N, C-alpha and C positions, 0 to 999 in steps of 0.2 A: 205162712200167709198172715199178714197183719189184719186186724179187725178195727174198723174205724170206731173210735170211742164216742159215746154220747157226750154232748157238750153241756152237761148239766150245770157245771160251774164256770163255764167259759174257758176251761183249760183241760189239757189231756194229761195222761200219765207219761212222764218222761222216762224213757228207758235208756239203758246204756248204749253207747255207740256200737255199731257192728264190729266184730273182731277183725274182719278182713275187708280191705287192706288196713294196715295199721299206720295211719298218718302221723307225722310229727307235728307238733304245734306250729301253726302258721302265723306270721306277723299280721296278716290281714284278717281281722276278726269278722267272720261271716255269721249271720243269723238267719233264721227262717223268716223270710218276708211274707210268704203266703203258702198255703198248702191245702190239700183236701182232694176229694174225688172229682176233680176236673181233669179230664184227659189232656187238655191244653191249658197251660199256665206259664206264660212267657212275658218277657220284657221287650218293649220296643222304644225307639228313640227317634224324635224329630228335632234335630239340633239339641238344645238343652232340655227340651221337654221329654218326660218319661211317661210311658203308658204300660199298663198291664193288660195283656190279651188273655182271655179265659173262655172256657167252654169245652166243646167236644171236637176232636179231630175226625171222628167218625170211622176210623180205620179199625175194623175188626175182621181179620182175615178168614175166620171160620164161616162157611156157608155163603160166601159172596158169589154172585152170578155175573157172567160176562155182560158188560154194558150197564151194570147197576151203578147208580149214583152213590157216592160216599156222603153220608149224612153229617158233614161237618157243619157245626153251628157255633159261632163265636161272638163275643162282645168285647168291650174294652172300657177301661176307666183311665183317668189321668192322675198322675202322682204329683203331690206337692209336699215336699219334705217327706215325712213318713206316713202321710195320709193319702187315701184314694178318694177321688171325687168323680161322681157319675154325672156328667153333663149331657143334657138332651141333644145338644148340637153335635156331639161326637158320633151319634148314630143317624142323624138326619140325612136323608138322601140315599141311605143304604137299604137294600131289600132285606126285611126281617121276617121271621116266621111268627107263628101264633104265640110263641113263648118269649118273643122279644130278641132272639138271637139273629145276627147277620147270617144269611145263608152262605156258607163257604168258609174258607180259611182266610185270616186277615194278616196282612203285613203292612207296616207303616215305616215311613222314613221322611227324608227331606229336611228342611230347616224349621226352626220354631215358628216362623211367620208364614211359611209356605209348605206345610206338610203334604205328603201324598199318601194314598192308601191303595193297596192292591187286594182285590177280593178274588180268590181262586176257587173254582168249583172243579170237582174231580169225579171221574167215572172209572170203573175198572174197564180195561180194554175189551173190545167186542170180540176179539179173536185171541188165539193163544200164541201169537208171534209178536215180536217187538216189545215195546214198553208195557209194563203191567198196568199203568195208569194213563188216562187221557185227561188233560187239564185244559181249562179255559180261564183266562185271567182278564179282569176288568179293572182299569185304572180310574182313580178319583183324585181330584184336587179339592182343597178346602176353601170355601168362601161362605161363611156363616152356615156351614153344613157341607156335606160332601157332594160334589158335582161330577158326573161321569165325564171322561175326557178320552180322546184318541191319542193324546200325547204319550210318548214312552216315558212315563213318570219315573221309573226306577233308574233310567239312564241319565247320568249327570249331563248338564247342558254342553260341557266342553267335550263330551264323547259322542254327541249326536251327529257328527259328520262322518263317523265310521260307517263302512258298508255292512251289508249282511255278513253274518259269521260264515266262514268258509267250511261249511258242513261237509261238502263232498270232496274237498281237496286237501284238507289239513292232514289227513292220516296216510295219504298215498293210495295207490291203485288197489281197488277192491275193498277198501275200508271206508267207513263213514264215521265222522266225529260226532260224539254225543256230548254236548255241553251239559255239565252237571251243577256247576255253581259259579258264582261271580261275586265281585266286590268292586266298589268304586275306590279310587285312590284319593288321598287328601287333596290333591291339586285338581281333581276332576277327571282323571283317566279312568279306564275300565280294564279289569283283569277277569278273564273267563277261563275256567279249567274244565276239562272233560276227558273222556276215554274214547278209544277207538273200538269199533265193532264191525262185524261183517253182516251180510244179509241173511245168514242162516238162522234157522229156528233155535239151535243150540247156541249159547253165548260163547263168544270168542274167549279162549282160555288165556291167550297171551295178553298181558297188561301193557298197554301203551298209553301214557298220559300226555296230552297236548295242552299247552297254555297259550291263549291268545291275549296279547297285551295291546290295548289301544291307548297310546299316549294322549294327554290333553290336546285338543284341537287337531288330532291326527286324522288323516283321511284313509288310512290303511292299517291293517293289523300286523303286528309282529308275532310270528308263531315260533314256539320252541317246544322241543320234546324233552320231558324229564328223563333222568337216567333210568335205564332198565333196572328192575329189582326182582329178586326172587321171593320177596315176602308177600307179594300180591299176585292173585290170578283171578280170571273170570270177571264177574260183576264187582265193581267197586263203587263206593260213594266218596266224594271229595269235599274238602272245604279249603277256602283260600283266605288269606289275611295279607293285606298290602299296606304297611305303614308309610311306604314311599314308592315312587316309580322304580327305583333300583333296589328295593328291599321287599321281597315277596316270599311268602311261605305257602306251601301246599301240603295238606295232610290227606291221608286216605285210609279206608278200612274196608273189609269185606262183609257186607251186611248179612249174607246168608251163611256165614260161619258162626258157630257157637262162640260166645265171648271169650272163653278160655283158650280158643284155638286161633284167635286173631293176633297178629303181630303189628308192632308200631311202624308207621311210615310217615316220615316228615322230610320235606325237601325245601331248600332255600335258594333264592335267586339274589345275587349281590350286584346286579347290574351288568355282569359279564357272562356268568354261566350259572347253571343249576348244580347243586351238590346235595347229596343225601346227608341227613343229620341223624345218625344212629342214636337211639335212646334206650336207656336201660329200664324199659318198662315192657311188660308182657300184656299189652292192651292195644286194640285198634283205636286210632285217634279219630273221633267223630267230628270234632269242632276245635277251632283254634282262634285265639285272640291275643292281644298284647297291649302294652302301654306305650308303644312307639319308641321306647328307650332301651329295648333289649330283653325285657321280661315277657315271657309268653305263658299263657294258661291254656291247658288242653282238657277237653272233655273226652273221656276215653271209655265210656260205658260203665265199667265197674268202679271207676275212680276218676277224680279230677286231679290234675298235676300242674305244678308251676315249674317253669324252666328258666333258670338264671345262670348265665355264664356256663352253659353246657351242663349244668347240674340240675337234675330233675328230682322233685320231691312230691309226694302226695299232698293234696290240700285237705286240711281237716274240716269236716262238715259237722255242724251241730246236730243233735238228735231231733227228730220230728216231735211235735208237741201233741198231735191229736190222734195218736195210735195207741191202742190198748195192748197190754201184755208186756212181758219182760224182754221181748225181742223186737228190734227195729226191723222194718221191711228192707228187703234188698233193693237198693236204689239203682236205677238205670240213668246214668248221667250223660245227657245227650247234647247239651249246648252250653256255651260260655260266652260272655260279653264283657268287655271293659269299656265303660262309657264315662269319659271325663272324670277319671279317678275312682269310679265305682266298679266293683267286680260283681257280676251276676252269674249264677250257675243254675241251669234248669235241669231238673231230674224228674223221672216218673217211677212209679212202683205199682204193684198190684195189691188190692185189698178185697176183703170180703165185706159186703155191706149188709147191715141188718135187714132181714126180710127179703133178700134177693139171692138168687142162685149164682154160683160161680164167682170167679174173680173179676174185678173191674179195675180200670185204669184210674190212678190218682197221680197227682203231681206235687212237687215241692219247688219253690222258687227261693234260692238262697241269695243273699246280697250283703255287701258291706254297708249298704244303707239300711237302717233299722226302721221297721214299721212302728208307728206310734202305739199301735195295739195289734194283737195277733189277728191276722187276716185269714179267713177260712173260705174255701171255694167249694161249691157243690153244684155240679152241672145238672143235677136232677131238678134243681130249682129253676124258676124262670130267670131270665137274664137280669132283671133289676134286683133279684133276691139271691143270686148265686154267690157273689163275692161280698162278704160282710165282715165286720168286726166281730170276733168270736163272742165277746160278752153280750152284744146286742142280739145275736142269734139265740144265745142261751136264755135270754130274758123273755123271748116270745112264748 
């Protein structure tokens, strides 16, 4: 377990990179953009604009009660070059708590001139059947501050003629389709991926993945079933990446299996049919992105990988800066983004904090964009003080 170093001099003790896995040098030079005891530390994009979302996701599974609200509390800053700017209008119109955090989890998107924001609040399910979480989402559009809207802000305009998703008919008799993830296409279509389940308390062990594709300006969905596979069973999580209408990737992993027991699953649609893409990695693929020209990056829990011309290699990650001791913490790499030539990798790890019992969630945000100065995030602070330049924090 890593212990967070005191920032007496504005920098931490750099330790050797972990021994496993052993990545080869990568041509894309990544650096640590931000890190620290913030359970949430992620990047968001609205056109060319970049934001860092930080705070607490609130998910601690020990001791939760049915119907209990998850105490997610998050905030955001905008990036310009390698610097982060805290603008008051970025939070105006959003419900905040006494510490200045937005109540709930934050997601941003849209264009640079017309960004949207979705705030999601979550409760644990009130009974022991069905989904573990119950979520409520509220959409906002920006106009000198965030304004609530009933518009489906996450759906591209050219996909808004599509009907409701075929939840009850997509999987066949006796089964119900559970949409798990979605992505817009560059031309304004929409791709949604999910798994089939039945109405029983125990989860369906047979894995069947259905993808619904809404072409731009279409008025109906095109449904397709992915090839059956023996590397997945029961509950799965999915991610989807669609660089074009006829070029779609779906990845999957089993969240309730130990990381060393997960197998990789990746499928590709070429406009005619779906095919499995076997990979020589022993990890479940949690997230996928790409450059649109054939290179893919995969977040796979224990490592990040790059896939070029069917050849997969681990991505080299630099050591963290603000952890003490000779051993780096074990990273959980859970998301990856490729945004206009920039690669971003999101990871979390567990730390012991001075004066507090047990292990706590911390995060690291890696990027090919270099921060002008080391950024440190501490969700125990109020929102205006949580994400700071490390040197200024040390000087207080």
